[in-house]
C-alpha positions in Angstrom: 98.1 159.4 82.1 96.9 156.0 82.7 93.8 156.3 81.0 95.5 158.1 78.2 97.7 155.1 77.8 94.4 153.0 77.5 92.8 154.9 75.2 95.9 154.6 73.0 96.3 151.0 73.2 92.5 150.6 72.3 93.3 152.6 69.3 96.0 150.9 68.3 94.3 147.4 68.8 91.2 148.8 66.8 93.8 150.0 63.7 95.0 146.4 64.0 91.6 144.9 63.7 90.9 147.2 61.0 94.2 146.4 59.0 93.6 142.5 59.7 90.0 142.4 58.2 91.2 144.8 55.3 94.2 142.4 54.6 91.6 139.2 54.8 88.9 141.4 52.4 91.6 142.0 49.7 93.3 138.9 50.0 90.1 137.0 49.4 89.3 139.0 46.4 92.7 138.4 45.0 91.9 134.8 45.4 89.1 134.9 43.4 90.8 137.1 40.7 93.4 134.7 40.2 90.7 132.4 39.5 88.7 134.2 36.8 92.2 134.9 35.4 93.0 131.4 35.0 89.4 131.1 33.5 89.9 133.9 30.9 93.2 132.8 29.9 92.5 129.1 29.1 89.0 129.7 27.7 90.4 132.4 25.0 93.5 130.8 24.3 91.5 128.4 22.2 89.9 131.5 20.3 91.3 134.3 17.8 90.9 136.6 21.1 93.6 135.0 23.1 95.3 137.0 25.6 98.5 136.8 27.4 98.7 135.5 31.6 99.5 139.1 32.4 96.7 140.6 30.6 94.3 138.3 31.9 95.5 138.9 35.6 95.3 142.7 35.2 92.0 142.8 33.5 90.5 139.9 36.2 92.0 141.5 39.3 91.4 145.1 38.5 87.4 143.8 37.9 87.3 142.0 41.6 89.4 144.8 43.1 86.3 146.8 42.3 84.2 144.9 44.5 87.3 144.9 47.1 86.8 148.7 47.3 83.2 148.8 47.9 83.3 145.7 50.6 83.9 147.6 53.5 81.0 149.8 52.7 78.5 146.9 51.9 79.7 145.4 55.3 79.2 148.8 57.1 75.6 148.7 55.7 74.9 145.4 57.1 76.2 146.1 60.4 74.5 149.2 60.7 70.9 148.2 59.4 70.7 144.3 60.3 67.5 142.4 59.4 66.1 142.7 63.0 62.7 142.2 64.5 61.4 145.7 64.8 63.2 147.3 62.0 63.6 144.7 59.4 61.1 146.3 56.6 62.8 149.8 56.8 66.4 148.0 56.8 65.5 146.0 53.7 64.4 149.3 52.0 67.6 150.8 52.8 69.3 147.6 51.4 67.2 147.5 48.3 68.2 150.9 47.3 71.8 150.7 48.6 72.5 147.6 46.8 70.9 148.8 43.5 73.3 151.9 43.6 76.4 149.9 44.7 75.4 147.4 41.9 74.9 149.8 39.0 78.3 151.5 40.1 80.5 147.9 39.9 78.3 147.5 36.7 79.3 150.5 35.2 83.0 150.0 36.0 83.0 146.3 34.9 81.6 147.2 31.4 83.7 149.9 30.9 86.6 147.5 32.0 85.6 144.6 29.8 85.5 147.0 27.1 88.7 148.7 27.2 90.4 145.3 27.6 88.7 144.1 24.5 89.4 147.2 22.2 85.9 148.5 22.1 86.1 151.4 24.4 85.6 153.9 21.9 82.5 152.4 20.5 80.9 152.5 23.8 77.7 154.7 23.8 75.7 156.0 26.6 72.6 154.0 25.8 75.0 150.8 25.2 76.7 151.3 28.5 73.0 151.6 30.3 71.8 148.5 28.7 74.9 146.7 29.5 74.5 147.6 33.0 70.9 146.3 33.3 71.8 142.9 31.9 74.8 142.9 34.6 73.0 144.0 37.2 71.5 140.6 38.4 75.2 139.4 38.9 76.2 142.5 40.5 73.3 142.3 43.2 74.1 138.8 43.8 77.4 139.7 45.0 76.0 142.6 47.4 73.7 140.0 48.9 76.0 137.6 49.3 78.4 140.0 51.2 75.4 141.0 53.6 74.5 137.7 54.4 78.0 136.8 55.1 78.2 139.8 57.5 74.8 138.6 59.1 76.0 135.0 59.7 79.2 136.4 61.1 77.4 138.7 63.6 74.8 136.2 64.5 77.6 133.6 65.1 79.7 136.0 67.3 76.8 136.7 69.2 76.0 133.3 69.9 79.7 132.5 70.9 79.4 135.8 73.4 76.1 134.4 74.6 77.8 130.8 75.4 80.7 132.7 76.9 78.3 134.8 79.1 76.3 131.6 80.1 79.5 129.8 81.1 80.7 132.7 83.1 77.5 133.0 85.0 77.2 129.2 85.7 80.9 129.6 87.3 79.9 132.5 89.3 76.6 130.4 90.5 78.9 127.2 91.5 81.2 129.9 93.3 78.3 131.6 95.0 77.0 128.3 96.3 80.6 127.8 98.2 80.2 131.1 100.1 77.1 130.3 101.8 78.4 126.7 102.5 81.4 127.7 104.1 79.5 130.4 106.0 77.0 127.8 107.8 79.7 125.7 108.8 81.7 128.4 110.2 79.0 130.0 111.9 78.0 126.6 113.3 81.1 126.4 114.8 81.5 129.6 116.2 78.1 129.0 118.1 79.3 125.9 119.7 81.9 128.1 121.1 80.1 130.9 122.3 79.2 130.1 125.3 81.9 127.2 126.2 85.1 129.4 125.0 83.8 133.2 124.3 87.5 134.0 123.8 88.0 131.3 121.2 84.5 132.3 119.4 85.7 135.9 119.2 89.0 134.8 117.6 87.0 132.8 115.2 84.7 135.7 114.3 87.8 138.0 113.7 89.4 135.0 111.1 85.9 135.2 109.5 86.1 138.8 109.0 89.4 138.4 107.5 88.1 135.7 105.2 85.5 137.5 104.0 87.3 140.6 103.2 89.9 138.8 101.1 87.0 137.1 99.2 85.2 140.4 98.5 88.4 141.6 97.0 88.0 138.8 94.4 84.3 138.3 94.1 83.9 138.7 90.3 87.7 137.0 89.9 87.3 133.1 88.9 91.0 132.7 89.1 93.6 133.8 91.5 97.4 133.1 92.1 98.1 130.3 94.1 99.7 132.5 96.9 96.6 134.3 97.3 94.5 131.1 97.5 96.7 129.8 100.0 96.4 133.1 102.4 92.5 132.2 102.0 92.7 128.8 103.2 95.1 130.1 106.0 92.2 132.1 107.4 89.8 129.1 107.0 92.5 127.1 108.7 93.0 129.5 111.6 89.0 129.2 112.3 89.2 125.6 112.4 92.2 125.4 114.6 90.3 127.4 117.1 87.4 125.1 116.9 89.4 122.1 117.5 92.2 123.3 119.7 94.9 120.5 120.1 93.0 118.2 118.0 93.8 119.6 114.7 97.2 120.2 113.3 97.9 121.3 110.0 100.8 121.8 107.4 101.3 123.5 103.9 104.2 122.1 101.7 104.5 124.6 98.5 106.9 124.1 95.7 108.0 128.2 95.6 108.0 128.2 91.8 104.2 127.6 92.0 103.0 130.2 94.2 102.3 132.7 91.1 100.3 129.7 89.0 96.7 130.8 88.4 94.4 128.5 90.1 90.4 128.5 90.6 89.4 130.9 93.3 88.3 129.3 96.7 89.4 125.5 95.1 91.4 124.5 98.4 88.9 125.7 101.0 86.0 123.2 100.5 88.4 120.1 99.9 90.5 121.0 102.9 86.7 121.6 104.7 85.7 118.0 103.8 89.1 116.5 104.9 88.2 118.0 108.3 84.8 117.2 108.3 85.2 113.6 107.3 88.8 112.5 108.6 89.1 114.7 111.5 85.8 115.8 113.3 84.4 112.2 114.0 87.5 111.3 116.0 88.5 112.0 119.4 92.2 111.2 118.4 94.3 114.3 117.2 94.3 114.7 113.6 96.6 116.0 110.8 96.1 117.9 107.3 98.3 118.4 105.0 98.1 120.9 101.9 100.9 120.1 99.1 101.6 122.1 95.7 104.1 121.3 93.4 104.8 121.0 89.7 104.5 118.5 87.5 105.6 119.3 83.9 103.0 121.3 82.4 100.5 120.8 85.3 100.2 121.9 88.6 99.7 119.1 91.3 97.6 120.0 94.4 96.9 117.3 97.1 95.0 117.2 100.5 95.8 114.8 102.9 94.3 113.9 106.2 95.2 110.9 108.7 91.6 110.2 109.4 90.0 106.3 108.8 90.1 106.6 104.9 87.5 105.6 102.7 85.1 102.9 103.1 85.5 99.6 101.2 82.4 100.2 99.9 81.8 103.1 97.5 80.2 106.0 99.4 79.1 109.3 98.5 82.2 110.8 99.3 83.8 108.8 97.0 81.5 109.2 94.3 81.6 112.7 94.3 77.9 113.7 95.3 78.7 113.9 98.9 77.9 117.5 99.7 78.1 120.9 98.0 81.9 121.6 98.2 83.3 118.4 96.4 80.4 118.5 93.8 80.8 122.2 93.0 84.6 121.7 92.9 84.3 119.1 90.2 81.7 121.3 88.2 84.0 124.2 88.5 87.0 122.4 87.2 85.0 121.2 84.2 83.5 124.5 83.4 87.3 126.2 83.5 89.3 123.1 81.8 87.1 120.8 80.5 88.6 117.3 80.1 92.2 118.6 80.6 92.5 118.4 84.8 92.5 115.3 87.2 90.5 115.3 90.4 90.8 112.3 92.4 89.8 110.8 95.8 91.5 107.7 97.0 93.1 106.2 100.5 96.4 107.2 101.0 99.2 104.1 101.4 100.0 105.5 104.9 96.2 105.7 105.7 93.9 108.6 105.6 92.5 109.8 102.4 94.0 112.2 100.0 92.5 114.0 97.4 94.8 114.9 94.1 94.1 117.9 91.8 95.8 118.6 88.4 95.4 121.4 86.5 97.1 122.9 83.9 100.1 125.5 85.1 99.4 129.0 84.1 101.9 131.5 85.2 102.4 135.2 84.1 105.9 134.6 84.2 106.5 131.4 82.2 105.2 128.8 80.2 105.2 125.2 81.0 108.0 123.4 80.2 109.9 120.1 81.4 109.4 118.9 85.0 112.0 120.2 87.3 112.9 119.0 90.8 110.2 120.6 93.3 111.9 122.0 96.5 108.8 122.0 98.7 108.7 124.6 101.7 106.7 124.4 104.9 104.3 127.8 104.5 102.2 126.7 107.3 103.3 129.8 109.6 104.7 132.1 106.9 102.6 135.3 105.5 102.1 134.6 101.9 101.5 138.2 101.0 100.9 141.2 103.1 97.2 141.9 103.8 
């Protein structure tokens, strides 16, 4: 039943696309006919063969509609027999004879139409018709080849855009796949440090790592997920790090409930939090704290990751410049690929101490469109299940 509904929806989309295309074709030719009609009217108005506006419109609109009727056929021939590397000679021959046939039909229709509107249809003979079709064949062939070239230009542009899209998606996928090994190597290093020291903790870390991998495999080909799902990924990672650091690490997630369905880049928070733990918590023996906040600011989603570590050094460091490791560098690259310039990514010292990473991206939710900012009610979801596994 579902497949039948999908087929029906695809057929409706195909018909809508065809109707739009036909409407564009007839609309374009109508504009051409109106232009020709104005020329005929003003040119003949200064001669003894002057015509009325209605007659000029009927004359030229019927003439261009002969082109419009055959335009879908010409476009189909252009798509069916393109000038490609291996078949261009055969396809050129097909277009040569098809162009002659269609242009001759156009010529016959236009000669008959011009003769009828000028009042000499009864005087038209077969020989005269053939002669006039031959002399008008150059103009008809010009229209045919212009349509063929326009079709080829449109097809090549569409292929170019599709190629750009595929290249962009491939680059995004490559950037995301770099994050997975980066996280895995760090997690495995943490597990190896506990295998002999605390086997039970190492076993728990392996179990949490398995949960994380199962979640990531479910969305391996997805560039964006709901924030709810992204926080579930993050919780799996934080459980691994809490086991690793024991009482030295506490975490807190403060999330505005209205942001949970917002679309965010897949695995965008984990490398930022990992960076905060590595630079703000790991080097110290004192207890550390990492807080993740999510709230809506007008049409933007603001994500913040804070730590209570030593903060950023006074002199610019690799961490501040954005090239301090695979995680943050890939985060910037992915954001640029997904949002262009419509995002903010900032790493700075927090006023109360430590470092804070601020990320703002367009608010995208399936339920609502971005509107004016509303007061955010943040909820601590550090220990809440965001969705069932």
